[in-house]
PATOR-893296 format. One record per residue (C-alpha): x, y, z. Coordinates in steps of 0.001 Angstrom, whole numbers. Each point is the difference from the previous one (the first is absolute). Example, Ala and Ser with C-alpha at 12.3 -4.5 7.8 and 13.67 -1.06 7.14 Angstrom:
// residues 2
       c1       c2       c3
    12300    -4500     7800
     1370     3440     -660
END
This chain:
// residues 387
       c1       c2       c3
   -33335    36667    36868
    -3155    -1386     1596
    -1797     -737    -3316
     3073    -1875    -1236
      120    -2219     3085
    -3750     -619     -211
      369    -1239    -3577
     3006    -2113      964
    -1926    -1579     2862
    -2881     -879    -2325
     2410    -1467    -2568
     1743    -2185     2574
    -3286    -1202     1469
    -1342     -781    -3470
     3128    -1902     -993
      -95    -2097     3160
    -3677     -926     -408
      356     -738    -3726
     2933    -2342      474
    -1778    -1828     2794
    -3353     -570    -1689
      649     -524    -3708
     1458    -2820    -2042
      177     1178    -3601
     3224     1426    -1349
    -1516     3404     -835
    -2717      181     2664
     1560     2939     1822
      424     1896    -3259
    -3616     -675    -1022
    -1542      984     3327
    -2353     2990      188
      990      662     3628
     3142     1998     -763
      382     3724      713
    -1490     1975    -2908
     3252     1806     -703
     1789    -3327     -444
    -2114    -2122    -2411
     2971    -2103    -1144
     1283     -700     3515
     1361    -3575      211
      -94     -309    -3790
     3023     -896    -2154
     2244     2969     -748
    -1249     2122    -2875
    -3604    -1224      177
    -2376     2208    -2004
    -3340      874     1611
    -3212      293    -2031
    -3185     1479     1423
    -2975     1958    -1269
     -577     1669     3362
     3311      235     1881
     1911     3221     -673
     3245    -1834      764
     -433    -2279    -3015
     2520       88    -2835
    -2713     -810    -2559
    -3792     -248     -154
      -68    -2817    -2572
     1683    -3394        0
      974      207    -3654
     1711     3347      530
     2101    -1585     2751
      876    -2984    -2212
      935     2267    -2891
     2379     1934     2255
     2108    -3095      723
     3358     -385    -1767
      109    -2710    -2642
     2922    -1817     1562
      564    -3016     2215
     -346     1830     3332
    -2807    -1147     2344
    -2938     2405      298
    -2853      200     2512
    -3292     1865     -210
    -2299      335     3030
    -3604      651    -1060
    -2176     1827     2488
    -3466    -1236      896
    -2492      919    -2689
    -1504     -848    -3380
     1983      849    -3128
    -1606      -43    -3445
     2844     -542    -2436
     1979    -2522    -2002
     3431     -906     1340
     2734    -1185    -2362
     3313    -1263     1408
     2742     -445    -2590
     3252      669     1863
     2608    -2754      244
      854      455     3697
    -1844    -1556     2973
    -3165     1993      683
    -2278     -388     3029
    -3428     1593      551
    -1165       68     3623
    -3635      679      837
     -537     1803     3268
    -1685    -2307     2527
      -70     -928     3649
     -834    -3634     -828
     2657    -1191    -2446
     -965    -3674      349
    -3522      518    -1373
    -1145     1238    -3401
    -3490      363     1488
     1178     3105     1870
     1998     1664    -2764
     -234     3796      -95
     1338      601    -3517
    -1933     -618    -3211
     1177      751    -3523
    -2730     -320    -2618
     -960      864    -3528
    -2972     -591    -2304
     1670     -710    -3349
    -1227    -3028    -1953
      416    -1487    -3469
    -3014     -317    -2277
      820    -3173    -1895
    -2601      756    -2677
     1578     3281    -1056
     3594     -653     1127
     2744      635    -2572
     2515    -2711      896
     2793     1797    -1848
      -57     2968     2365
    -1949    -1147     3056
      385    -3006     2286
    -1560    -1342     3209
     3107     1244     1827
    -1004     3589     -754
    -2739     -332     2622
     2299     -976     2909
      -23     1928     3269
     3551    -1225      785
     2501    -1019    -2660
     3481    -1346      776
     1969     -332    -3236
     2912     1649    -1838
    -2448     1680    -2367
    -3641      -21    -1040
      392    -2720    -2586
     1893    -2419     2242
    -3221     -564     1976
    -2286     -333    -3014
    -2267    -3007     -287
     1079      -45    -3655
     3434     -828    -1360
     1882     2861     1632
     1074     2917    -2128
     2155     3079      -24
    -2186     2762    -1398
    -1978    -2441    -2118
     3047    -1691    -1576
      185    -3747      719
     3430     -192     1662
      742    -2693     2646
      673     1323     3496
     3207    -1442     1527
     -517    -2419     2888
     2219     2051     2339
    -1647     3328     -848
    -1877     1981     2606
     -912      148     3655
     1565    -2501     2346
    -1664      584     3386
    -3326     1662      803
    -1849     -322     3316
    -3258     1399     1362
    -1377     -267     3534
    -3547      670     1209
    -1402     1646    -3120
    -3359     -578    -1681
      145       90    -3814
    -3466      250    -1537
    -1408      358    -3487
    -3502     1363      516
     -984      248    -3668
    -3795      339      214
      193    -2494     2869
     1225    -2601    -2468
    -1664    -1983    -2747
     1105     2386    -2747
     3055    -1787    -1400
     3609     -511     1108
      770     2366     2873
     3292     -794     1701
     1019      812     3534
     3546    -1233     -648
     2223     -956    -2906
     3644    -1079     -129
     2508     -997    -2657
     3764     -631      -69
      245      729     3731
     -254    -1501     3487
    -2599     1256     2460
    -1259    -1056     3422
    -2958     1181     2054
     -818     -195     3696
    -3449      447     1598
    -1154     1694    -3182
    -3237     -295    -1968
     -814      -78    -3707
    -3609      571     -972
    -1680      -60    -3373
    -2357    -2136    -2050
     1277    -1240    -3366
     3803     -401     -202
      854     1404     3432
     3718     -814     -254
     2378     -895    -2810
     3371    -1700      486
     1769      625    -3309
     2915    -1510    -1847
     3105     -547     2090
    -1909     1450     2931
       23    -1550     3474
    -2260     1029     2884
     -435    -1264     3562
    -3013      925     2145
      151     -614     3762
    -3031      335     2294
    -1782     1979    -2685
    -3378       71    -1740
    -1067     -215    -3670
    -3625      563    -1029
    -1588     -309    -3442
    -2272    -2099    -2178
     1132     -869    -3549
     3558    -1287     -534
      975     2358     2766
     3472    -1474      514
     1539     -456    -3427
     3289      186    -1824
     3156    -1497    -1462
     2443      204     2912
      268    -1453     3506
    -2310      908     2892
      153    -1463     3508
    -2730      672     2567
      788     -820     3630
    -2550      150     2845
    -2236     2178    -2134
    -3726      360     -683
    -1190     -446    -3576
    -3606     1192     -284
    -2548     -231    -2812
    -2320     2958     -502
    -1930    -1803    -2744
     -117    -3125    -2135
     3074     -795    -2068
     3520    -1402      177
     2523      789     2691
     3031     -431    -2275
      764       85    -3720
     3629     -883     -623
     2124      -52    -3137
     3387    -1609      481
     3047     1515    -1708
     2666    -2707     -270
     2080     2181    -2355
      856     2356     2900
     2487     -671     2797
    -2368      259     2966
    -2110    -2889     1171
    -3667      628     -494
    -3299     -809     1625
    -2347     1047     2799
      563    -1641     3377
    -2132      261     3150
     1191    -1159     3425
    -1896      -18     3317
    -2570     2370    -1462
    -3804      284     -187
    -1930      -37    -3287
    -3481     1227      861
    -2941     2219     -787
     1212     3576      340
    -1000     1608     3300
    -1363     2965    -1977
    -1867    -1990    -2689
    -3539     1163     -738
    -2152    -1731     2662
    -2691     -723    -2602
     2351    -2167    -2088
     -121    -3757      444
     3601     -939     -750
     -247    -3620     1090
     2124    -2014    -2435
      385     3011    -2283
     3779      459      203
     2631    -2341    -1422
     3629     -137     1040
     1210      895    -3463
       13     -585    -3724
     2936     -367    -2411
      826     3117    -2017
     2327    -2215    -2034
     1286    -3567      110
     2959      915     2226
    -2224     1118     2893
     1130     -970     3520
    -2097      594     3155
      435    -1750     3368
    -1933      345     3291
     1598    -1300     3213
    -1487     -332     3496
    -2750     2472     -851
    -3582      378     1221
    -2798      186    -2583
    -3583      952      775
    -3202     -947    -1839
      500     2656    -2686
     2550    -2326    -1646
    -1434    -2234    -2705
      321    -3718      880
     1931     -594    -3246
     2726     2364     1187
     1626     1046    -3277
    -1581      401    -3440
      923       -2    -3674
      290     3337    -1836
    -3250     -451    -1949
    -2101    -2806    -1535
     1655      562    -3389
     3492      635     1359
      864    -2478     2779
     3725      899      396
      615    -2754     2510
     2447    -2304    -1763
     3282     1101     1579
    -1048     2237     2887
      902     -826     3596
    -2685      618     2628
      379    -1437     3483
    -1228       96     3597
     1470    -1252     3241
    -1708      260     3342
    -3063     1877    -1281
    -2751      -23     2620
    -3399     1482      739
    -3422     -175    -1719
     1541      946    -3342
     2210    -3065     -239
    -1505    -3180    -1435
     2662    -2448    -1123
    -2447    -2287    -1789
    -1441     2846    -2070
     3259     1615    -1110
      786       92    -3739
     2277    -2691    -1379
     2873     2417     -680
      196     1126     3659
     2936    -1769     1670
     -827     -776     3636
     3406     -116     1661
     1250    -1382     3261
     1889     2249     2408
     3235    -1731     -993
     -612      577    -3706
     -764     3664      580
     3098      517     2144
     2168    -1593    -2681
    -1221     2361    -2703
    -1664     3109     1364
     1913     1437     2911
      844     3669     -377
     3582     -999     -787
    -1116    -2390    -2751
    -2339     2548    -1541
     2524     2844     -110
     3196    -2008     -359
     1126      945     3509
    -1375     2103     2849
     -714     3459    -1488
     2217     2554     1688
    -2387     2789    -1027
    -2756    -1277     2345
     -399     1035     3647
     -355    -3464     1528
     -116     1443     3529
    -3420     1554     -603
END
């Protein structure tokens, strides 16, 4: 009986310390300090454990764990053990799904212990658009099927059939996970860390790293990023849907555009990229030899329904004084777009140098139009606002 009581004593001591020192909803579940025989201690009932090294794991790959989940409306939780996983993860189930990265510092992405990466990229010179799309390079995809997250029109098996607005995933969350596309260290073509379509997803203290086209928010897709990090260079936040970045770091690894947005007014979701209380700066891991002063713009319009708004955000000297830019000298695409800033500050903000189609808003104007409730038509219930 002695071993049993020893384990029980450790469990009780762990539970007491975890509850006293952590704030995040799943902090106790994510902790590495639990007894080895009980990796899912303090996790939601039925949590699946993934690890490449722990013999108590249910699976050694994240995708295998996701594939094992029932395609129903029941909530599902997957705890991912500390480590680096080279794979592509595709989440297509309709029920709420939560991925939890093991960590002892849930408030900080800088101390994440779980990384999921891949090296797939799209060669745009040789790409056959009928069978291959940027989305095929994604490390993480959240969508009802492959074609729902395509940059193109969205197809079933190559047949152009519209995807219903209410089709697909309804609630995906990830905490403390690094998603990286390491394709030849970037610069080789579209190489996504994340893509979503016809689904809702939210991320907490997570990172997304790539170069060109780091993340894609597809048609009828909505994504919220809280206290997270996105790194890239060319159009590295792009899409058709709605993306909201809160208290996050947006970092440029090279010259280019931060956003490239294409509005989709024919779909039911609102659309646009919105940044609140965030930092738009030179990436902390950018090549030290690169002079990125003024080399990054806040965005360019992928079509004439493009919407991008920055609110109360810091901008360093890597941001071009003009702020936003047209698509190209021969294709301005700036007639009906809506680009705006409110409360921008730092060396990268120069009100007198901003382009004419950048709306410089007052705090009152921004609060009347771009609160989270205004953007999503109500406070999204699929977001963990306590984080």
